[in-house]
C-alpha positions in Angstrom: 91.4 209.3 55.9 93.8 208.7 58.9 96.3 211.5 59.4 99.5 210.0 57.8 98.1 209.2 54.7 96.7 212.9 54.8 100.0 214.1 55.1 101.4 212.0 52.3 98.7 213.2 50.2 99.3 217.3 51.2 102.8 216.6 51.0 102.5 215.3 47.2 100.3 218.0 46.1 102.5 220.5 47.1 105.2 218.7 45.2 103.6 218.7 42.8 102.7 221.8 41.9 106.0 222.8 42.4 107.8 220.7 40.4 105.1 222.4 37.6 105.7 225.8 38.5 102.7 226.7 39.4 102.5 229.4 42.2 99.6 228.5 45.1 97.6 231.7 44.3 97.0 230.7 40.9 96.4 227.4 41.9 94.0 227.9 44.5 91.9 230.3 41.8 92.0 227.7 39.7 90.5 225.1 42.1 88.2 227.4 43.7 89.6 227.9 47.3 91.4 230.9 49.5 95.4 231.0 48.9 95.5 230.4 52.4 93.3 227.0 52.9 95.4 225.8 49.9 98.4 226.6 52.0 97.2 225.2 55.0 96.0 222.0 52.8 99.7 221.6 51.4 101.0 221.8 54.9 98.4 219.1 56.2 96.7 221.8 58.5 93.7 221.3 57.3 91.9 219.3 54.9 89.7 220.0 51.6 86.7 218.3 50.3 86.9 215.7 47.5 85.5 217.9 44.7 88.5 220.4 45.1 91.0 217.4 45.6 89.6 216.6 42.2 90.2 220.0 40.5 93.3 220.1 42.3 94.9 216.6 40.1 93.1 218.2 36.8 94.8 221.2 37.1 98.2 219.3 37.6 97.1 217.0 35.0 97.8 214.1 37.3 95.6 211.2 38.7 93.9 211.2 41.9 95.9 208.0 42.8 99.3 210.0 42.1 98.9 212.1 45.6 98.7 208.8 47.3 102.3 207.3 45.5 105.6 207.8 47.1 108.8 208.1 45.9 109.1 205.9 42.5 105.7 204.5 42.7 105.7 203.3 46.1 102.8 203.5 48.3 
């Protein structure tokens, strides 16, 4: 995944979490990563494994493709 796409995915994940009022520590526990690691992922400083990303979207209740979408469905 190139850096620009990664930054979009990370930012979108953070926004979706915030939209659902899920604290970082709660989401981190749900997907099985340390809170600091999730924080670094959301800030596009560290990548997480695909299985953790799948867990993340499942907890957020969105399809994986939603992490690639920008405002109003633009990719």
